[in-house]
C-alpha positions as CSV (number, residue, x, y, z in Angstrom):
1,M,102.7,90.8,117.9
2,N,104.0,92.6,114.7
3,V,106.2,95.7,114.0
4,F,105.8,98.1,111.1
5,A,108.7,100.7,110.6
6,G,107.7,102.3,107.4
7,T,109.1,102.1,103.8
8,A,112.1,104.6,104.1
9,C,115.0,104.9,106.5
10,L,118.2,107.1,107.0
11,D,121.6,106.3,108.1
12,V,122.1,108.4,111.2
13,T,125.7,108.4,111.1
14,E,125.6,110.2,107.6
15,L,122.9,112.5,109.2
16,A,125.1,113.4,112.1
17,R,128.0,114.2,109.9
18,H,125.7,116.1,107.6
19,R,124.6,118.2,110.6
20,G,128.2,118.7,111.8
21,L,127.5,117.1,115.1
22,D,130.2,116.1,117.5
23,M,130.8,112.6,116.3
24,S,132.4,111.4,119.7
25,R,129.2,112.4,121.5
26,F,127.1,111.0,118.7
27,E,128.7,107.5,119.1
28,N,127.2,107.4,122.6
29,L,123.6,107.3,121.1
30,L,124.3,103.8,119.9
31,M,122.1,104.4,116.9
32,K,122.4,103.1,113.3
33,Q,119.3,104.0,111.3
34,K,116.0,105.6,111.8
35,S,112.8,105.2,110.0
36,V,111.4,108.3,108.2
37,A,107.7,109.0,107.5
38,L,107.1,110.0,103.9
39,P,104.6,112.5,102.6
40,Y,102.1,109.6,102.0
41,E,102.6,108.0,105.5
42,D,101.0,108.9,108.7
43,P,100.2,107.2,112.1
44,I,97.3,105.4,110.6
45,T,99.3,103.8,107.7
46,F,102.0,102.7,110.2
47,A,99.3,101.3,112.6
48,V,97.3,99.3,110.0
49,N,100.4,98.0,108.2
50,A,101.4,96.7,111.7
51,A,98.1,95.2,112.6
52,K,96.9,93.7,109.2
53,P,99.0,90.5,109.2
54,L,97.6,89.7,112.7
55,V,94.0,90.4,111.8
56,D,94.4,88.4,108.4
57,A,95.7,85.4,110.3
58,L,92.4,85.1,112.2
59,S,89.3,83.1,111.1
60,E,86.1,85.2,110.8
61,Q,84.9,83.9,114.1
62,E,88.2,84.8,115.8
63,K,88.2,88.3,114.1
64,D,84.6,89.0,115.4
65,R,85.8,88.5,119.0
66,I,88.0,91.5,118.7
67,E,85.8,93.8,121.1
68,M,88.2,96.7,121.6
69,V,90.7,98.6,119.6
70,I,93.0,101.0,121.4
71,T,95.3,103.4,119.6
72,C,98.2,104.6,121.7
73,T,100.1,107.7,120.5
74,E,101.3,111.2,121.0
75,S,101.0,111.7,117.1
76,A,97.2,112.0,116.7
77,F,96.0,114.5,114.1
78,D,92.6,115.5,115.7
79,F,91.7,116.6,119.3
80,G,88.5,114.6,119.2
81,K,88.2,111.9,116.7
82,S,90.2,108.8,117.7
83,M,92.6,107.2,115.1
84,S,91.2,103.8,116.3
85,T,88.1,104.4,114.1
86,Y,90.2,104.6,110.9
87,C,92.1,101.6,112.0
88,H,89.0,99.6,112.7
89,D,87.5,100.4,109.4
90,L,90.5,99.7,107.3
91,L,91.1,96.4,109.1
92,G,87.4,95.5,108.5
93,L,86.5,94.8,112.2
94,N,83.1,94.0,113.7
95,R,81.1,97.1,114.7
96,N,80.4,95.7,118.1
97,C,83.6,97.1,119.3
98,R,85.0,99.8,121.7
99,L,87.2,102.3,119.9
100,F,89.3,104.8,121.8
101,E,92.8,106.4,122.0
102,L,95.3,106.9,124.8
103,K,97.8,109.7,125.0
104,N,100.5,109.6,127.7
105,A,103.9,110.3,126.0
106,C,106.1,107.2,125.7
107,Y,104.1,105.3,128.2
108,S,101.0,105.1,126.1
109,G,101.6,101.7,124.5
110,V,102.2,100.0,127.9
111,A,99.1,101.8,129.3
112,G,97.0,100.3,126.5
113,L,98.6,96.9,126.8
114,Q,97.8,96.8,130.5
115,M,94.2,98.0,129.9
116,A,93.7,95.3,127.4
117,V,95.1,92.6,129.8
118,N,92.9,93.8,132.5
119,F,89.9,93.5,130.2
120,V,90.7,90.0,129.3
121,L,91.5,88.9,132.9
122,S,88.1,90.4,134.0
123,Q,86.2,87.8,132.0
124,V,83.3,90.0,131.5
125,S,83.3,88.8,127.9
126,P,85.0,85.3,128.0
127,G,87.0,84.7,124.8
128,A,87.2,88.4,123.8
129,K,90.3,89.9,122.2
130,V,91.8,93.4,122.3
131,L,93.7,94.9,119.4
132,V,96.3,97.4,120.8
133,I,98.2,99.5,118.4
134,A,101.0,101.8,119.5
135,T,101.8,104.3,116.6
136,D,104.0,107.3,116.5
137,V,105.6,109.5,113.8
138,S,108.4,112.1,114.2
139,R,108.2,114.7,111.6
140,F,111.1,117.3,111.8
141,M,110.1,120.3,109.7
142,V,111.4,123.6,108.5
143,E,109.9,126.7,107.2
144,E,110.7,127.5,103.7
145,G,114.1,129.3,103.5
146,G,114.8,128.5,107.1
147,E,117.7,126.7,108.7
148,A,117.3,122.9,108.7
149,L,119.1,122.5,112.1
150,S,118.2,124.4,115.2
151,A,119.4,124.2,118.8
152,D,116.0,122.4,119.8
153,W,116.8,119.5,117.4
154,S,120.4,118.8,118.2
155,F,120.8,115.2,118.9
156,A,117.0,114.6,119.1
157,E,116.8,114.5,115.2
158,P,119.0,111.3,114.7
159,S,117.2,109.4,117.3
160,G,113.5,110.4,116.4
161,G,111.9,107.5,114.4
162,S,108.6,106.5,113.2
163,G,106.7,103.3,113.4
164,A,104.0,101.1,115.0
165,V,103.7,97.9,117.1
166,A,100.4,96.0,117.0
167,M,99.5,93.5,119.8
168,L,96.5,91.2,120.0
169,I,95.7,90.4,123.5
170,S,93.7,87.4,124.5
171,D,93.5,84.6,127.1
172,R,95.5,82.4,124.7
173,P,98.9,84.2,124.6
174,H,101.1,82.5,122.0
175,V,104.0,85.1,121.9
176,F,104.3,86.7,125.3
177,Q,102.5,85.6,128.4
178,I,102.0,88.3,131.0
179,D,102.8,87.6,134.7
180,V,99.5,88.5,136.2
181,G,99.9,91.0,139.1
182,A,103.7,91.3,138.6
183,N,103.7,95.2,138.0
184,G,105.6,98.1,139.6
185,Y,104.5,101.6,138.6
186,Y,105.9,104.9,139.6
187,G,105.0,108.5,138.4
188,Y,105.0,112.1,139.4
189,E,104.7,115.5,137.7
190,V,108.1,116.6,136.0
191,M,108.5,118.9,133.0
192,D,111.2,116.8,131.4
193,T,109.8,116.8,127.8
194,C,106.5,118.0,126.3
195,R,104.6,119.0,123.3
196,P,103.5,122.6,123.9
197,S,101.9,122.6,120.4
198,A,100.9,119.7,118.2
199,D,103.9,119.8,116.1
200,T,106.9,120.8,118.4
201,D,108.7,119.2,121.2
202,A,110.5,121.0,124.0
203,G,112.1,120.0,127.3
204,D,115.2,119.5,129.3
205,T,117.1,116.4,128.1
206,D,119.3,116.2,131.1
207,L,116.1,116.3,133.5
208,S,114.7,113.6,131.3
209,L,117.5,111.4,131.7
210,L,117.4,111.8,135.4
211,S,113.8,111.2,135.6
212,Y,114.0,108.0,133.5
213,L,116.8,106.7,135.7
214,N,114.8,107.5,138.9
215,C,111.6,105.9,137.4
216,C,113.5,102.7,136.3
217,E,114.7,102.2,139.9
218,N,111.6,102.9,141.7
219,A,109.2,101.1,139.5
220,Y,111.5,98.0,139.7
221,L,111.6,98.3,143.5
222,E,107.8,98.4,143.6
223,Y,107.8,95.3,141.3
224,E,110.1,93.6,143.7
225,K,107.7,94.5,146.6
226,R,104.9,92.7,144.9
227,V,106.7,89.7,143.5
228,A,108.2,87.5,146.3
229,G,111.8,86.5,145.7
230,A,112.4,88.8,142.7
231,S,115.9,89.6,141.9
232,F,117.0,92.1,139.2
233,A,120.1,90.2,138.5
234,D,118.7,86.7,138.4
235,T,115.0,86.6,137.8
236,F,114.9,87.8,134.1
237,G,116.5,86.1,131.4
238,Y,116.3,89.3,129.3
239,I,115.3,92.9,130.0
240,A,113.6,95.1,127.4
241,Y,113.8,98.9,128.1
242,H,111.9,101.9,126.7
243,T,114.8,103.0,124.2
244,P,114.9,106.6,123.2
245,F,118.5,105.7,122.1
246,G,120.7,102.9,123.0
247,G,123.1,104.9,125.0
248,M,120.4,105.9,127.5
249,V,119.4,102.2,128.1
250,K,123.2,101.4,128.6
251,G,123.4,104.0,131.4
252,A,120.2,102.9,133.0
253,H,121.2,99.2,133.1
254,R,124.5,100.2,134.4
255,N,122.8,102.1,137.1
256,M,120.5,99.4,138.0
257,M,123.2,96.7,138.2
258,R,125.4,98.9,140.4
259,K,122.7,99.7,142.8
260,L,120.7,96.4,143.0
261,A,123.3,93.9,142.2
262,K,126.5,95.6,143.4
263,A,128.1,94.5,140.1
264,K,131.5,95.5,138.9
265,P,132.0,97.2,135.5
266,N,133.1,94.2,133.6
267,E,130.3,92.2,135.0
268,I,127.8,94.9,134.0
269,E,129.1,94.9,130.4
270,V,128.8,91.2,130.0
271,D,125.2,91.3,131.5
272,F,124.3,94.1,129.2
273,Q,125.4,92.2,126.1
274,R,123.6,89.0,127.1
275,R,120.3,90.3,128.5
276,V,119.8,93.8,127.2
277,N,121.4,93.9,123.7
278,P,118.9,91.7,121.9
279,G,116.3,94.3,122.7
280,L,118.2,97.1,121.1
281,V,118.7,95.4,117.7
282,H,115.6,96.5,116.1
283,C,115.4,99.9,118.1
284,Q,118.9,100.9,116.8
285,R,117.5,100.6,113.2
286,V,114.1,102.4,113.7
287,G,114.8,105.1,116.4
288,N,112.6,106.3,119.2
289,I,108.9,105.5,118.2
290,M,107.6,107.0,121.5
291,G,104.6,105.1,122.7
292,A,105.5,102.0,120.7
293,T,109.3,101.8,121.7
294,A,109.0,99.6,124.9
295,A,106.9,97.1,122.7
296,L,109.5,97.4,119.9
297,S,112.4,96.5,122.5
298,L,110.2,93.5,123.6
299,A,109.7,92.4,120.0
300,S,113.3,92.8,119.3
301,T,114.3,90.8,122.5
302,I,111.9,87.9,121.4
303,D,113.2,88.0,117.9
304,N,116.9,88.0,118.8
305,G,117.1,86.2,122.0
306,D,117.6,82.5,122.8
307,F,114.4,80.8,123.8
308,D,115.4,77.1,123.5
309,A,114.2,77.1,127.2
310,P,111.5,79.4,128.4
311,Q,112.7,82.8,129.5
312,R,111.1,85.5,131.7
313,I,111.5,89.0,130.2
314,G,111.5,92.1,132.4
315,V,110.0,95.2,130.6
316,F,110.5,98.7,131.6
317,S,108.2,101.6,130.1
318,Y,108.9,105.3,130.6
319,G,106.8,108.2,129.5
320,S,107.8,111.8,130.0
321,G,105.9,114.0,132.5
322,C,105.9,111.2,133.9
323,C,104.7,107.7,134.3
324,S,106.6,104.4,134.4
325,E,106.0,100.7,134.8
326,F,108.1,97.6,135.1
327,F,106.3,94.3,134.4
328,S,107.3,90.8,133.1
329,G,106.2,87.9,131.3
330,T,107.4,84.6,129.8
331,V,108.4,83.5,126.3
332,R,108.8,80.1,124.8
333,K,110.1,78.8,121.6
334,E,106.8,78.9,120.0
335,G,106.5,82.7,120.8
336,Q,109.8,83.3,119.0
337,E,108.9,81.2,116.0
338,R,105.5,83.1,115.6
339,L,107.2,86.5,115.9
340,R,109.9,85.6,113.5
341,A,107.2,84.4,111.0
342,M,106.5,88.3,110.9
343,K,110.0,88.8,109.2
344,I,110.6,92.2,111.0
345,G,114.4,92.3,110.4
346,E,113.8,91.3,106.7
347,R,111.3,94.1,106.3
348,L,113.7,96.6,108.0
349,D,116.3,95.6,105.4
350,R,113.9,96.3,102.5
351,R,113.3,100.0,103.4
352,H,114.6,102.5,100.9
353,Q,117.5,104.4,102.3
354,L,117.1,108.1,101.7
355,S,120.0,110.4,100.5
356,M,120.7,113.4,102.6
357,E,119.3,115.6,99.6
358,Q,116.0,113.6,99.6
359,Y,115.8,113.8,103.4
360,D,116.4,117.6,103.5
361,A,113.7,117.9,100.8
362,L,111.3,115.8,103.0
363,L,111.9,118.4,105.9
364,E,110.2,121.2,103.9
365,K,107.5,118.8,102.6
366,S,106.6,117.9,106.2
367,R,105.1,121.4,106.6
368,S,102.1,120.3,104.5
369,M,101.4,117.5,107.1
370,K,100.9,119.6,110.1
371,F,98.3,119.0,112.7
372,G,94.8,120.0,111.5
373,T,95.5,119.7,107.8
374,R,92.2,120.4,106.1
375,N,92.9,119.4,102.5
376,L,95.7,117.8,100.8
377,D,96.7,115.4,97.9
378,A,99.4,113.2,99.1
379,D,102.7,113.7,97.1
380,T,103.0,110.2,95.7
381,A,105.8,111.4,93.4
382,F,108.2,111.9,96.2
383,V,110.8,109.0,96.2
384,P,108.2,106.7,94.4
385,Q,110.6,103.6,94.7
386,A,109.9,103.7,98.4
387,R,106.3,102.8,97.7
388,A,107.3,99.4,96.3
389,A,110.3,98.8,98.6
390,L,108.7,96.2,100.9
391,G,107.4,94.1,98.0
392,H,103.9,93.4,99.4
393,K,100.6,95.5,99.6
394,T,101.2,98.4,101.8
395,L,98.6,101.1,102.9
396,F,99.4,104.7,102.1
397,L,97.6,108.1,102.6
398,K,95.9,109.2,99.4
399,Q,94.3,112.5,100.3
400,I,92.7,114.6,103.0
401,K,89.3,116.1,102.1
402,E,87.7,118.4,104.6
403,F,89.9,116.9,107.4
404,H,88.8,113.4,106.4
405,R,91.8,111.0,105.5
406,E,91.5,108.6,102.7
407,Y,93.8,105.8,102.1
408,E,94.9,103.3,99.4
409,W,96.7,99.9,99.2
410,V,99.5,99.9,96.9
């Protein structure tokens, strides 16, 4: 498992002040930073940069056993061609491989993970591996001469991030061992948030919060039906939630502990800090990366938890519209050591922090990266120091020629 959260970030407290937001309300978001996609970054660069260390660590024989590449996203730039084809090519994978894409709001990453798990469990191709990459990009944009802030943005702008999580699924899990059959899923039609066009978001934030809470409770209750003896308060050493922003997770956990464990407020706060907060550490620095966020929370939990003894982690994924799932797995010390070798926190530290002036300039440049862009030379002169921020070879977008995207390693 690996996380890539771009080369540039923004201090969201500075952004909130810059936008004149109600700071008392803003503090409830529990956000610190957000990753920002630059003009030469897109969902492919995020995806490949996340997956490359995993692929490079394999022998040629192991690499050839990757028989499926699934990209999970709501940031695709083509209605037909799957981004998995670009990822497959740039990672140099075997051509005897299934390549496809999943779109299901923020649930897509877990949908891809579960599809991969079931393929491996089926044993139709013993020893096969699946590369699942959840990748999403938030590009707020303004028309030239227009206002940078609109009512539709409000508090969504500080929490919308960009990033990818890559997961290599096989029958030899080193980082996170899925509890087979321990799944509770719950979904129904609701118009909470949506993308009525490729580059815009719309919806009802209050309805989305209520739907998230409803799904969290009912997905877990279905899990409890299927897993004998399961207890929300006692079964899981940690719980990793899909994290649109930290405050939403805190509210959801409070709701669950009140209803299912009859816990008092002080008990809930202690439990939140112990079992949930480790999963927020990276999320608070990256923002909501939609289909990749539940996986980001899981990675953060493994990175920041205590696994001297094996621990079971409960994971909750929610995607607007809606579908949700609660599942679990176990992590041992080896898993934490392997994930920590990816140095996720260190790479977050190395991102270039944008000034407000640079960020506002980026909002206008984002217009050139709209869905369906036909021809474009990526603006490599924009904040060039960010291109070298991470200190290692990184994939960037070079140009778009007749809709085809070309990339370069820098």
